[in-house]
N, C-alpha and C positions, 0 to 999 in steps of 0.2 A: 504494499500499500504506499501510495506516495505522500509525503508530508507536505501540508499546506503552509506556504510561507506568507501569504497575504491575509491571514485570519486576524480578527479582533476577538477580544474576550472582555469580560467584566469583572475579572478578579485575577490578580497576579502579586505573589510575594508579599501578601498583607494588604494591599490597595485593592479597593473595590469601587465599582460605580457608585457614585453619590458621596464619596469621601471628600472632605475639604482639604485643600493644600495651600501653603503660603509660597509664593515665588521667591527663591532666595538668590536668583541672579537675573538680570535683565535679559529679556528674550525679545528677538527681532524676527519678524516674518515680512513677506512682501505685503500682506494685508494689513500690517500695523505692529505696534510694539507693545510688549506686556511688561511693565515696569516691576522691578524688584518690590518685594511686600505687597503685591497684590494678592487677594484671596479668589481662588479658583475651585470649581468642583470638577471631579473626574467624570466624564462622559463615557469613554471606552479606553481601552488599551490595544494599541497595535503592536505587533511583533515583527522582529527580525530587520531592524534593530527595535528593541522595545521602547515605544514613546507613549506619552499619555495625551490623549484628546481631552482638552479642559475648556471649560467656560468661564470667562471672567465674570464675577458676579457684579461688578460695577457697571460694565459696559455691555454685557451679554454676548460678547464676541467669542469666537471658538478659536482656539490655538492648538497646535500640535508641538508638545514640548518634550525635551529629552527628560528621562526620570531623574537625573542628578541636578535639575534645576528647579525642583520643588520639594517642600518637605510637608509631610502629612501633619495636620493639625490634630491635636488630642482633644 
């Protein structure tokens, strides 16, 4: 059976859809910037490489960020 490399999931290594994160490093995308200290909510997790699809709670914009640029809120 072939492995799917373009899959998305709702849970990975203790993070799951709906979890809140703080951005710990400025993030830049073509669609806009996500500044450090922004609060985001996890929408989905993509793999290979593992990235988080998040929604900025202030602007409602969606971003795809590397896992090392956010920290899970407790």
